[in-house]
Every structure is written in C-alpha cells, then in structure tokens.
N, C-alpha and C positions, 0 to 999 in steps of 0.2 A: 210633403217632397212629394207632385205629382211623380209616382215611379210605379205604376199601376201597371202602367201597361208594357214598360219595360220584365215587372216581375212577370207577365204574360205571357210573353214572348221567352222567358228563360222556365216558365212551368212549361209549354210546349213546346221546346228545343227549337227556337228558331235563332238558331245559332248565325246565320250572317246578319241578320235584323239586328241582333243583338253588339257582331264583332264590328258594325258600320263606326268610321272613324266618326261622325256626328253624334251616335250615342255613347262612343267612348269616351267621346272631348265633355261630354255633361257628367256620365260617370265621374269621371276624373274630377272636375269642377267641383262635384258635390264630395266627393271622396277627400281633397287636401283643403276643403270646407275649415276655417280656424285657424290657419297656419301658411296665411296669406304670403306668396313672393319663394316658399319653403322650394315648389319645383325647379327655380331659376338657381337655385343656388348650387354651390361647386358641392362633388361629392364628397368632400371631405368633409362641407361644412353640414352638409346634411346628415351625415356620420355624427357630428360632435351632437347636434340638435336630438338627436333620435337617443345617443346615448347619455345627454342630459333627463329624458324622460323615462330612460329607461332604470336610470339610477337613482331619480325622487320623484319616483312613482308612491312609493308610500306614504311619501308628503301628500302628491294631488290626493289620494283617493281618502288619505284623515282630512284635509280641507273638504273635498267634497262630503263625505259625511257630516260636517257640521255645520257647512257656511256653502249648502250648494248654486245658492243665488252670486257667491262670487264668483268676480273674472275669470277664475281656476276653475272652478265649476263648471262654468257655460262651456268652454272651451271643453274640458273635458265629456260632454254630451258630444264633439262633432265625432265624424264616422273614423278620421286618422288617428285622431287621438283613443279614441276608444277601442280603435285595434293596439295601439303600442301598450296602454296600457293592460289590458290582457293581455297581450302576450309575452310581457314584464313581469306577470303575475307567474305566468304559465314555466316560465324559466326558472323563474324561481323555485317554484316547487318540484319542477326535476331535477335542478341546487340540490334541494333538501333529501329527495330520492337518491340521485347517486353518494350523498354524506351517510345515507342511512344503508348503503348498501358497502359502504367503508369502513362501514363502524368508526365512524371520525372521532364518538365521543372516547372511546377505549385508546384509539390511536392518539390524542392529545391530551389524554392525560401520559398515558407511556411516555409521551417525550417529554412534555413541559410539567409533569406534574409534581410536586413531592412526596419525599419516601412515603409519607402516609396515608399519601391518594394512591399513591400505587401501591399499598399493600391493601388498603382499603376496595381498592378495584378486582386486585387478585382473588381477596375473598367473597366479592359478589358474584368473579366469574366462573366460581366454583357451584356458586349456590343456581345451576340450568335451571331447576323448574319451578315455579308460581311466582312468577319475573313481571314486574309491569313495565309499561312501554317506555322507553326513552323518551328524553327531551324532545329528540329530533323526530320520533315516531308520533309523539304527539301533534308537533306543529305541520307533519302530513294529513296527520287525526282532522287539525281548524280544517286544513285546503280540501280534503276529499268532502268532508260536508258541505263547504260552499260549491263544491262541482255538482253533486247531490241536489242542492237546494235548487242550485239553479236550472237542471235538469228537470223538476218538478215544476218550477216554473212555468219552460217551456211546455212539455205536457199538457200543463191543465190549460194552458191557452190556446196551441195547436192541435189536443188531441197524439194520440199515441201513434197511430197508424199515418198520420200525417209527421208530426217529428221525424218519425223514420225514412220518409220518403221526401223530403226537403234536402236529406243530403248524407252521402255514403259514408259519411266520418261519425255521424251520429248513432249507427251501430257497432264503433269502435266503443265512444263515449258510454253507449249504452249497457253495452257487456262491461269495459272496465269497472262503471260504477256498481254494477250489480256483483262485482267480483269484491270491490270494496266494504263491500256490504257486509257478504259473507265468510271474509276476513274480521272483520269487527268481529262479527256473532261469534264467530269460532276464536279470535282473542281470548273474549269476555267469558267464554263457556271454559276455557285452556285454564284460565287464571281463576276462577272461582273454585274449579274443579282440583287443581292441585293444589290451591290452599287450603281446602281441606281435607286433602290427602296426606298434606303438609301436619296439619295440627295434631292427627293422629298419628303417623309416622315422621318425625322429624329429617328420618334419615334419607328417605327420600326426595327431599331438597336435592341431593345432590348425585342424582342418576345421573348419567355423564347421556346426552343425546342420542350414540350411538347405540342405546340398550332399550331407548324410548319404542312404543310399539310402531308398526309400518304406518297406521293410519293413526297416527296422532293429532289431539286437533290443533295442536302448537306447527308439526310437520304440514298439514293439509294447509293451515292457515299461510306458512310462508311459500309454498307451492304455488297458491292461491297469488301471491302477494305478488312472488317474481312474474308470473303471467302479467299481473296489471300493470305492473311497473313497464314492462314491455308494450304494452300497449299505448300506455300514456307518453310515451317518450316518442312511439309511430308518429302522434299527432304532430310531432313539428313537419312532416313531410307535405300535410295539408295546406302549413302556412306558407311553406314554399313554393304554392300558388300564385302568390301576389309576387313571387321573382319572375321577370319575362325571361332569364336565362334557366332560372330550375324549374319554373313551374311548366313548359312542355316537357321534360322528363319527368315531371311528377305523373303528367299526362300518359304516357309512355308506358310507366311502371303500371299504374293502372289500369293499363289495357294487358299487360305481360300478364299480370297478377290473374285476371280474368281466361288466359290462356293457359296457364300455368294450373288452373283446377279443374277446366275441362279436360285438359292430359291427363289429370291423376282421376277423372273419372271411368279412365280406360285402362289407364298404367296400376290401378288399383285390382280391377279384375284379372288382368293376367299373370299379378304379381298373387295375389289369391289363389288362381288356377294351379298354379306350377308348383308355390306353398302346401298346399292338399295333397299332390301327387308325390313332392317328395318327404312326407310324412308320411304317406302311407307305404312307403316305398323303405324309409328308414327306421320307423320309428322302435320295431325291434332289438336292432344293434344300439340304438342311442337308449333304449331300457337298458339297455345293458351294462353300458359305462354311465349310467348313475346309480346302477345296484354297487358297481364297481367301487363310486366313488364314495356312497355311503358308509360301503365297510372300510373303508379308509381312512376316513374323514378324521377319527380319531391321531392317525399321523402325520396329519398336514396336507392329505389329499393329495395328485396326481395330475397326470393330465386328462385325467375320463374325467375330472369337475370339468374341464374344459369344453371336451369334445361334445358330450353329450348333450349340452343344452344348446348345440346348431340347430337339430333337427328334434328335438323331444317331443315337442308337440305345435299346433299350427299355428300360434300366434311367433314360436321362435323361429321356424321354419320362414315364415313371412320377414323375420328379422334380419336372417342370414339373407335371404335375398335382395332385401332392399340395399344392405349393405356392400352388395358384391357390385351396384353401380357403381361404388366410388372408390372400387378395389380395395377393400377390407376382408372380403373373403377369399383362400386361394385355394389348389385344388386338394390338399392335404387334411381338409376340412372333412372329403369322404372318404379319409382311410380310419372306418370305425373298423375295430378288432373285431373280429369274426364274420364279417360282411365277404359271403362268396364272390367270383371274378365275377360270375352274371349280373349281378346285383347290382356291384360296384358301376360295371359298364353301363346301365338302365339308368342308372344314377345319373353319371357324366353325360350320357346324352342327353337327358332330362335338362341338366340344367349347362349344358354348351347350346341348347335350343333357347332355353330362360334368354340366353348372354344374348345373342344373336336377332333376337325379336326384343330385349331391353336396347340394348346400343347401336342397332346397326338402325333399326325402324322408328322404334318409340321415339328415342332421345332426339335422332333427325330428325322426324315428324314435329318436336315439342320446338327444336329450334329453329325449323320452317313457318311454324305457325308465332312465335316471338318475334323473328325479323318481318312479316310481313304485318303485322300490328303495329311496327315500330315504322315500316314505312308509309302505314297508313298515316297515321300522327304526324309523322312528319310532315308530310305532303298537304297537309293543312293542318301545320302544328298554329300557325297563329292565329286562327279564327278560331281554333279549340282553347287554344290558352285562354284568348281575350275572354271567350264564354266561361271558364270556368272562373276565371278572375272577378266579371262580375257577378258569379251566385257569391264569391266571397265579400265581393264591397257591399252587393244588400244585404247582406246578413248584417252588415254591421249599420248600414241605414234605417234597418227595424228599429222594434222599440226592445231592442235588447238591456239587459242593466248595465248601465252605465259601471258599476263599481266590479272587480272582478273578484274572483274568491281570492282569500278568506274574506273578504273585507261584506260582500253581498251579504252576510250573513246578519250582521247586525241592522238595527234599522237607521234612514235617515232620516235630518230633519224635515225633511220634506213629505217623509212618510207620517209625520208626529201632526206635520199640519193638517195633513190629507184625515187624518185620521178625526183631530181637533174638529176642522170643518163638518167632519161626518158627522161628529156627536152632538153638534150644534143643531144643525139642520133640523128645524121640523117636521114631518109631515102634514102634506095636504089632502083634506081627504077629497077626492075628484068624482064628480055622478060618474055613472056606469055608461052612459049614453057619451061623455064627452070622453072618459076614458077608451070607449071602443072607436070612434070618431078620430083617436089619436092616433089609435092603432092601424085606423085603414089609411091616417094621412103618411105616417111613417113607414110602412108597406109598400102604397102607389110611389113613394121616392126614392126609395130603394130600388124599387122595378122600373122607374125611370132609370136610376141612373145606373143601373147595372143594362139596360138596354143603350144607354148612351157608351158607355165603356166596351161592350162587343161592337158595336158599329165603328168608333175608334179603331179598334184592333181591325176589323173587316178593311176599312181605310187605310191603314196602313201597310197591311200584308199587302194589299193592290198597289198603291205605290210603290213598293218594295219589290214586288214581282217583276214591277213594269221598270223599275231600276236597273236591276240584274238584267234583263232583257236587252234593256238599250248596250251596259257594258260588254254582252258578250258577242254584241254584232260588230 
C-alpha cells in the first residue's frame, strides 16, 4: 500500500492534510478492506457482525496458525479484522485480570464446590506462604509473555527511541511490561525462598499476611501487579479514539492531563514550602505526642497516636496539607497539647495562607487551564480526532503481527515455510567487484526513491496550501 505520503504527513503533523475528506475516504477504504458492504449495514447488523468476530476470535487465530493461506487467514490480515482480533484478545485479558482481582476460583468453589472441595480450599487458604500461581494467574502470564514478545519485536524493528516516539501510549505499554517482568521475578524469588524456609520450619507456611515483613517480595509484587493492571485497563482509552463520539473526549483528556502535570509542578513547590514551615513550627509538640503514644501503647493507645502523625516529619506534613484540599483536615488538627497560644496562632496563620493560595488561586488556575484546553480541542475537534484516528489506522496498516497475544508466541505454518526455504537456499559466491557494483546500484536506487518521495511531499504541500488559500478566500 502506498501510504508513505500519509505517513510523512502524520510524522510532520500536517493535520489539515490528513483530515482532508479525500485522504479520509482513501484511508477508510483501506481500513474496511476485506469486509465489503460493512459500512452500508445498519447499526444493529454491524454490532452483530462485530460480536461474531469477538466471540469466535480464538477459532480465527487457530485457523491462522495452521492454515494462514486459507480464506479466513487472508481476511485476518486485513486492517479492520486485525484491529477487532487484537481488541478481542485484549478484552479477554482484562476479563482475566478482573477474575483474578475477585479471586474467582475461590468464590466458585465456595458457591458450587462439594464439602471435600470446600475443606481442601480452607486448608489451602491457611497455607499463606509458598503458594504457586493459580490457574487464572497462569493464563494471565501467558498473555503477558505474548505482549512482551510483541514489544520486543517492535523495538527490534524500529529501535527503542522510535518505538516510544511513535505513540505516547507506547510509554504506558513499556512501563506496564517492565512492571510485569519485575512481578514475575519477585514471585519466583518469593516462591523459592519461602519453600526453602518451609523446608526448615513447616510452621512458617501458616504465618498470616499481616505479620509479614513490610517489604516482603510477595507484597511488593502484589503492589506492582495492581499498578500494572491499572495501566492495562487505561489502554481502553486509546481504543476509544476510533469512535466519533469518544475520540474527541479522549483527546481532551490527553490535553487536560498535560495541564494537570504542569499544575502539579507548581503546586508541589507550594506544598513543600508550607509543609517545611509547619513541620519546623510544630515538630516539638508532635514529638511529645509520639512519646506519649509509645508509653500508652501497651494500653491500646489513645488520641495522641493519631495526632502526632500529622506533623511528625516533613513527609507527614505534606500528606496533611495535601488532604486539606479535599476537606479531610480540620482546625482541631492544630490543637496539640502543650502548644502555647502564640505558636498556635502562627500555625493557623500559615495554614490559612496555604488554604487561600491552594483553593482560591491555584485551584482556579487549574480550572482555567483545563477549560482553555477543552475549548482549544473543541474548536478543532474534528481535525484533531481524524488525525488521531488516522494514526491508529496506520498502526494496523503496517506490518504488525496478525496474531494477538498469546497466540503470537507460537510459530505459524508460514514461519515454518520461511525457515524451511531459508535452510534449502544455497549461498552463491559473488565476485567482490560485482558485489560492490550491486551495492552502488542499490544505494543509487534508494537515493532516487527518497528524492522522488520528497518531491511528491513538496508538491502535495504546495497544492494543499493553495487549496486552503482558495477555501479561505
């Protein structure tokens, strides 16, 4: 497909050119290739046809594995089918994450299992250390390996820098996959070390989770797994860019997130400044409450155990001021025993100054920034959305793997044929002079092709500029 010109236009962000009706019509024709008449169907018929593909996508993948030259295999290589197959696989993966978070295996046995199965489950739940992965976690691992393998192939093809610069969502996938790798390493390490410990002390298998070390590998792995699951679910936002209703909202969300990051760069400095001041003013009285809490801990503690933490150090002071913006902190927080009236007045004055700056100035600044960003996107939402959708379409036009995760980790019949042909090829000895001339001719042809591509791009830019000038007249 001759899409080099459109790829160059997207690379240099020629949004008006990409959003032109002729370009969009051409891209839509290529996008729906393989499904003739799909766009002319009524909405409910389109939904039925999509649901059929989503429901039977494992069958399509298995057919492509063993018969890629079949009619179904050829249809799967079309862009829209490729998008539906990959989306179906990703939704299945998210479904497994939901089942894992709800402990579906345990609940299923508790609801439908026999008495012997329930007793066996209770014994297994008491055995909290040294447990291996569940069946659902093994399926999730299968998907994760497929996503990591797909990313490795793309990085190997384009390079890490180009891979990350190609799409902002690649940063999310890159971070998510690295988190999953760390989770796998920590889970394997925890499984080996805990079973070695159980070998010497069988009672250690029944240590409850609340008595584990704070940075136990299993606990760290669970926190990283939760964060990676959040990033996995956020990928659905990227898929919404294909919709004419949700696509513009997704672009507005992206622009607003950038504004929030800019806002937090200023807000964090203000927050840190006032936290340092309050901590310097109140650390002595907070330390008195901490000592009182330690002395009364044997009796179950008292109100001192909750008060001293508000200003015990700079980090605790930052937390206290941060949650002030959400109404979680009141003036009683500053009533520490032993504090004289002069110190309390200054503490309340600092807190009042921070509240005015935070709520009145910074918060309204954030609202104004987000409103301005939404207005900018709304003013040219059609162009921005078509440009974003075209980027998504081109990602499916490229030579990306037809099979989604986890089927992409299995070798296909087509790959076996390529390997067999490669092994049967006999290398030919070419004289050095002929080889040199061949390289020269290849480089010459490559330069001529690049020159022709640049000239076509310049001509198209000139024509589009003249076209815009005529439209504005």
